[in-house]
N, C-alpha and C positions, 0 to 999 in steps of 0.2 A: 149235485146235482148241478149247479150255475153251472159251473165248470167247462161239463159237457155239454151243453147248452151252447155257451161260448165259445165253446169249439169248436162245433156243430155248427153253426152260424159265419165263423170263421172259413169253415172247407166251406163251403159250398157258398162262402159270399165275395173272399177276399180273394182266393188262392182260384177261379175257377178265370175273375179279374186279369189276371195274369198270363193268362195261358189263351184267353178269347182272341186273341192277331195273332197266332202261331199259323206257321203255313209248312211248305217243303215243296212250293215252285209257284208263282205267278202268278199261275188259273186261281190257286188259291186267294188272292188278295183280288182279284177283281171284281167292283165296285162299277157304279154307272156312269161317273166319269171313268175309271180306267186306267187315274193314275197313280198306280199304285203295282210295287213288289217285292218279291219275298227278300228281304234282307236280314244279314246273321248279327246277331245285336249281343249286346255283354245282361246278364241278369244284374242291376244294383246294389241287389242282394249278399247272392254271393257270388256274382263273376262268373258265375255258369255262362257258357253259351248255346244259342239255341236263334232260329230265326222267327223273324215277325215280320207282321205284314207295313209296309211305310210307304207315306208316298212321294213321289217323283220329284223330282232340285226340282228348288225356283231359285232366279238366278244368286248366284254368288255361295248356294250348295254345293260341297262336294258330291260329284256323281262318277259313275264307274265307266269309266272313261272306252273299257276295249272287250266291254259282255264280259268281264273274269273276274272283278271286285264281288267277294261276297258281301261287303263290309259296307254300301254305298248304292243307289235305287241309280237307273238310267236319268236323265232331265224330264223336265215336262215339254210335251209337245210343243214346238218353236224353239227350244231353248237349243244350245246347239254342248254339249259335253267336253273341254277342249285340256286341252293338257298345259300343270301349273308347271312357269317355270317362273324362278322364286331368282335365276343371275343378278339382276338388276339390284337387289339388293346386298349384292356383295361375295366373295368367298363360303360365307358362314354360313350364308343362307341358302345357296346355291347346292351346299353340299346333303338340303331336305328331297331335292330336287329325285335324288336317288329312291327315297324313302317311295312317293308318289309316283314311281313309276315302279319299285317293288309290289307294291296293293296294287295296282294299275286304278289310283283315283284322277283326276281330273278336279275340273269346277264350272257350274253351268250359265253356260252365256248369252246375252242375245247374240245371234247373229252378227256380224258386223255391218252386213251391207242391212240391216233390221234399222239399227243401234242409230242410222244413221239422221 
């Protein structure tokens, strides 16, 4: 009996918490600030993939460079998603650039004219 009650509590408390922020489009993630997107993420428990509402990128965050990345959100308003280029760190680091391009990743930055 006690096990049944514990499992029932788990079902109604823990399991819904995992899925409460699932989404199928950015419209499902609308908030007062409007700074959220529907992003593909991985469940840390079983490795399955699902879409979850996540905040838009802050300075230094990986971002969706051209609207095609499923694993990253756009930047917050006022920031720019710029191409990541590791060429200055040498040929080994530069070989990672292909991965960023393949997955359409960039980095959120303050626009150059505003940074000065």
